[in-house]
Backbone bond lengths (Angstrom), bond angles and torsions (degrees), N, CA, C in turn:
res aa  C-N    CA-C-N  psi(-1)  N-CA   C-N-CA  omega(-1)  CA-C   N-CA-C  phi
1 X - - - 1.459 - - 1.560 105.34 -
2 X 1.420 106.43 149.21 1.482 117.29 177.53 1.512 108.09 -127.88
3 X 1.288 116.02 138.69 1.450 120.13 179.86 1.492 109.03 -113.51
4 X 1.334 117.57 138.78 1.464 122.76 -178.83 1.524 109.04 -129.65
5 X 1.243 116.85 135.81 1.511 121.12 175.72 1.507 109.19 -136.62
6 X 1.377 115.60 115.20 1.452 121.71 -178.47 1.547 109.91 -87.65
7 X 1.313 114.32 157.99 1.484 120.80 174.51 1.521 106.64 -159.91
8 X 1.322 114.72 159.25 1.476 122.43 173.70 1.503 118.54 108.39
9 X 1.423 112.32 3.43 1.495 114.15 178.41 1.498 106.79 -77.91
10 X 1.355 109.65 175.78 1.455 119.32 -179.65 1.457 114.14 166.25
11 X 1.390 114.09 -165.41 1.479 120.51 175.18 1.552 110.75 -106.12
12 X 1.289 117.05 129.68 1.410 122.57 -178.82 1.539 110.82 -138.67
13 X 1.349 117.61 151.47 1.453 119.73 174.75 1.502 112.81 -76.83
14 X 1.272 116.59 156.39 1.502 119.92 177.77 1.485 108.06 -57.62
15 X 1.354 117.72 137.51 1.429 122.87 -177.05 1.471 117.12 94.07
16 X 1.399 113.04 -10.31 1.432 121.92 -175.31 1.508 111.03 -86.07
17 X 1.272 118.37 -177.72 1.463 127.08 177.49 1.455 117.05 -127.51
18 X 1.324 117.72 152.94 1.434 128.16 172.76 1.447 109.16 -144.13
19 X 1.333 113.87 151.54 1.495 119.58 173.72 1.504 108.90 -125.42
20 X 1.320 115.16 119.19 1.491 119.91 175.27 1.486 111.24 -93.38
21 X 1.325 115.48 144.77 1.446 124.65 177.82 1.512 109.07 -121.71
22 X 1.346 114.58 150.09 1.497 118.47 176.75 1.498 105.25 -139.02
23 X 1.321 118.39 111.27 1.516 123.51 175.30 1.500 109.10 -79.01
24 X 1.320 117.78 124.00 1.426 124.10 -178.81 1.535 111.69 -109.93
25 X 1.248 117.59 129.84 1.455 119.51 -178.73 1.591 107.49 -143.58
26 X 1.390 111.99 171.00 1.479 116.48 -179.52 1.520 110.24 97.44
27 X 1.317 120.05 -144.48 1.423 126.99 -176.57 1.503 110.38 -76.33
28 X 1.294 117.73 64.43 1.484 121.53 -174.03 1.540 111.54 -71.04
29 X 1.326 117.61 -18.06 1.467 122.08 -179.69 1.598 109.08 -68.42
30 X 1.293 117.08 -17.19 1.412 124.00 -176.88 1.533 115.04 -88.05
31 X 1.326 112.67 -6.63 1.443 121.30 -177.05 1.483 115.99 -74.47
32 X 1.344 120.94 123.23 1.372 124.49 175.25 1.515 115.52 -101.70
33 X 1.335 119.50 -22.86 1.401 125.07 178.74 1.540 110.26 -160.05
34 X 1.287 115.04 153.44 1.393 121.70 178.24 1.507 107.64 -134.98
35 X 1.355 116.76 152.36 1.426 118.81 -174.01 1.537 111.36 -161.01
36 X 1.278 108.90 167.70 1.538 121.82 175.16 1.526 107.20 -118.27
37 X 1.301 115.09 128.61 1.429 122.60 173.78 1.536 108.00 -124.16
38 X 1.315 115.65 164.66 1.499 117.89 179.39 1.552 109.87 -142.48
39 X 1.227 115.63 154.83 1.502 123.41 178.74 1.490 110.28 -139.57
40 X 1.300 116.93 117.01 1.445 123.66 170.55 1.588 110.27 -88.40
41 X 1.315 117.81 154.11 1.424 119.36 176.34 1.581 114.81 -51.39
42 X 1.278 117.50 130.57 1.414 121.89 179.84 1.534 116.49 75.61
43 X 1.322 116.28 3.81 1.414 119.90 -179.12 1.527 110.98 -120.48
44 X 1.362 114.68 160.15 1.484 118.26 176.09 1.507 110.93 -72.60
45 X 1.391 110.56 159.26 1.486 116.10 177.06 1.539 106.85 -74.23
46 X 1.349 117.58 135.22 1.384 123.51 -171.98 1.565 110.85 -127.10
47 X 1.314 114.26 151.43 1.497 121.75 173.69 1.476 111.42 -66.53
48 X 1.331 114.85 132.93 1.496 118.33 170.91 1.540 107.17 -108.90
49 X 1.267 119.89 -52.53 1.492 121.56 179.75 1.520 106.81 -160.63
50 X 1.378 114.61 148.92 1.449 119.87 178.26 1.551 109.13 -140.80
51 X 1.300 115.98 151.26 1.443 122.54 178.08 1.484 107.41 -137.70
52 X 1.325 119.30 129.37 1.467 123.14 179.85 1.529 110.91 -93.06
53 X 1.280 116.29 174.12 1.435 122.23 179.92 1.549 109.37 -66.61
54 X 1.329 117.37 -21.43 1.389 124.62 179.66 1.565 110.60 -92.23
55 X 1.279 114.26 5.17 1.496 121.77 -179.68 1.556 115.88 67.83
56 X 1.348 112.99 25.30 1.501 117.01 170.17 1.550 101.43 -77.02
57 X 1.378 112.78 127.95 1.504 121.30 -178.00 1.526 106.53 -119.61
58 X 1.400 111.39 134.03 1.440 116.63 172.35 1.493 113.71 -133.91
59 X 1.312 116.48 145.50 1.545 121.90 -179.63 1.426 108.63 -123.33
60 X 1.404 117.58 149.42 1.389 120.25 166.88 1.514 109.23 -64.50
61 X 1.312 118.57 148.52 1.473 122.15 178.84 1.579 111.51 -54.93
62 X 1.260 114.75 -38.16 1.464 122.58 -174.75 1.530 111.11 -64.96
63 X 1.336 121.33 -18.97 1.494 124.55 -175.17 1.548 110.26 -115.16
64 X 1.276 119.55 -14.15 1.501 122.57 -176.71 1.589 110.48 -48.12
65 X 1.226 118.88 132.95 1.410 123.71 179.07 1.495 114.92 82.77
66 X 1.341 119.85 -10.06 1.456 125.27 176.09 1.459 116.27 -113.20
67 X 1.318 118.58 -34.73 1.464 125.68 179.92 1.526 111.42 -106.18
68 X 1.345 116.03 148.76 1.423 121.50 177.49 1.555 108.69 -135.11
69 X 1.301 116.78 121.58 1.418 121.41 172.00 1.528 110.92 -92.37
70 X 1.371 113.62 142.51 1.434 115.89 178.16 1.532 109.56 -153.96
71 X 1.287 118.70 166.86 1.450 123.22 -174.59 1.534 109.76 -140.01
72 X 1.342 119.74 139.15 1.427 121.27 171.91 1.497 105.58 -120.45
73 X 1.312 116.70 100.24 1.493 118.97 -176.05 1.502 112.21 -65.25
74 X 1.281 116.99 -34.44 1.450 118.81 178.57 1.532 114.24 -61.15
75 X 1.344 114.10 -36.22 1.451 118.51 176.29 1.485 113.74 -90.98
76 X 1.393 118.65 -5.43 1.479 120.47 -177.09 1.508 110.93 61.30
77 X 1.340 116.58 42.73 1.504 118.76 -177.44 1.509 109.67 -132.05
78 X 1.279 115.92 142.71 1.502 127.53 170.81 1.468 107.54 -107.30
79 X 1.325 119.29 144.93 1.454 123.31 -176.17 1.544 106.87 -130.93
80 X 1.322 109.55 155.23 1.492 116.37 168.23 1.639 105.85 -141.07
81 X 1.296 112.81 109.43 1.438 121.10 174.06 1.508 110.89 -85.95
82 X 1.313 118.14 120.10 1.435 122.78 -173.76 1.542 107.50 -116.87
83 X 1.350 115.20 115.11 1.474 116.71 176.01 1.474 111.00 -119.40
84 X 1.318 117.85 166.21 1.491 123.32 -178.51 1.501 112.31 47.74
85 X 1.422 114.47 51.66 1.390 120.93 -175.37 1.547 112.07 -66.33
86 X 1.350 116.56 145.07 1.411 124.89 178.14 1.466 111.82 -117.40
87 X 1.311 118.46 154.60 1.519 119.19 177.94 1.543 110.71 -56.51
88 X 1.293 118.80 -29.13 1.508 117.34 -179.90 1.489 110.91 -77.24
89 X 1.340 124.33 -3.03 1.424 124.17 170.20 1.488 113.13 -82.77
90 X 1.346 118.21 -5.31 1.445 121.31 176.71 1.496 113.61 -60.19
91 X 1.340 117.56 128.11 1.443 119.46 -172.35 1.552 106.35 178.54
92 X 1.294 114.10 166.07 1.474 121.30 167.17 1.579 105.12 -85.91
93 X 1.233 115.78 124.18 1.480 122.91 -177.91 1.509 110.04 -101.68
94 X 1.350 117.47 132.07 1.438 124.68 -174.47 1.533 109.05 -122.17
95 X 1.341 114.85 136.36 1.404 123.00 172.26 1.477 106.41 -94.29
96 X 1.345 117.70 140.78 1.494 121.60 -176.56 1.527 110.49 -143.63
97 X 1.307 115.88 157.70 1.493 117.53 173.90 1.582 109.26 -137.43
98 X 1.298 114.72 151.21 1.376 122.63 178.75 1.470 111.10 -116.05
99 X 1.273 119.08 130.15 1.526 123.43 179.99 1.463 112.96 -96.31
100 X 1.419 118.02 -19.00 1.405 121.92 173.73 1.583 105.38 -140.04
101 X 1.324 113.58 143.35 1.455 119.77 -176.89 1.506 111.75 -118.15
102 X 1.371 115.92 132.02 1.396 118.83 171.24 1.493 110.14 -97.64
103 X 1.297 115.64 -11.83 1.506 122.48 176.80 1.492 105.71 -128.37
104 X 1.366 117.36 126.65 1.481 117.13 -172.33 1.525 111.14 -72.22
105 X 1.343 117.51 -11.15 1.454 115.75 176.80 1.545 112.63 -87.52
106 X 1.324 115.03 -4.19 1.463 117.22 175.86 1.539 112.14 69.92
107 X 1.264 119.68 32.48 1.465 119.67 -174.34 1.520 110.70 -110.70
108 X 1.373 120.20 6.53 1.471 120.03 176.64 1.466 109.96 -92.30
109 X 1.318 119.82 117.51 1.504 119.10 -177.17 1.473 111.97 -63.18
110 X 1.386 118.00 -24.29 1.459 116.46 178.78 1.491 115.97 -66.78
111 X 1.352 114.60 -14.25 1.483 117.14 177.68 1.499 113.45 -80.95
112 X 1.307 118.04 -9.44 1.497 121.15 -172.57 1.501 108.80 -93.98
113 X 1.366 110.63 109.95 1.519 117.18 -172.78 1.500 114.27 -104.90
114 X 1.293 121.08 -3.20 1.494 122.72 173.91 1.510 107.13 -131.50
115 X 1.370 111.12 135.17 1.443 119.02 -176.15 1.513 112.54 -130.28
116 X 1.333 119.43 149.07 1.398 122.35 173.42 1.560 111.18 -83.43
117 X 1.262 116.20 -176.15 1.504 118.75 -173.84 1.497 110.60 -89.27
118 X 1.344 115.90 -10.93 1.455 121.02 175.87 1.557 113.16 94.61
119 X 1.304 116.96 150.16 1.477 123.48 177.92 1.513 106.72 -135.54
120 X 1.344 115.02 136.45 1.462 116.63 -173.00 1.493 109.40 -91.70
121 X 1.357 114.42 138.19 1.444 121.62 177.91 1.588 102.08 -122.00
122 X 1.224 113.88 128.26 1.530 122.60 176.06 1.490 110.08 -127.91
123 X 1.355 114.93 123.51 1.439 123.49 -177.57 1.503 107.69 -114.21
124 X 1.356 118.18 115.82 1.418 123.00 -177.98 1.535 108.83 -92.99
125 X 1.347 113.99 146.31 1.424 119.86 -178.81 1.552 111.56 -87.23
């Protein structure tokens, strides 16, 4: 079992920044990839950024150049630095981990078997 707890969401004006954190605990040795996904009302959950145990990093095209995913294994924490936020970035953001990968890039949402409870990000225009 792996436990995930997100924090850092909130309300910010367009152009502002937020940093999300995800505390990871439990059977962390089984993790092959970690990622951030988001889901806006009425929309499907979508990939934001992923990082594998081999440090392959992937971003959604919509966030490239604005968001940065990172991990601090010593602290057991996954981060998402979000800059130049736009209203369309508003969503519930979820931290997730994958213990087995069917895609070495870690970009298949079906591989992610543990999820956090989500943290809301709202960007006002």
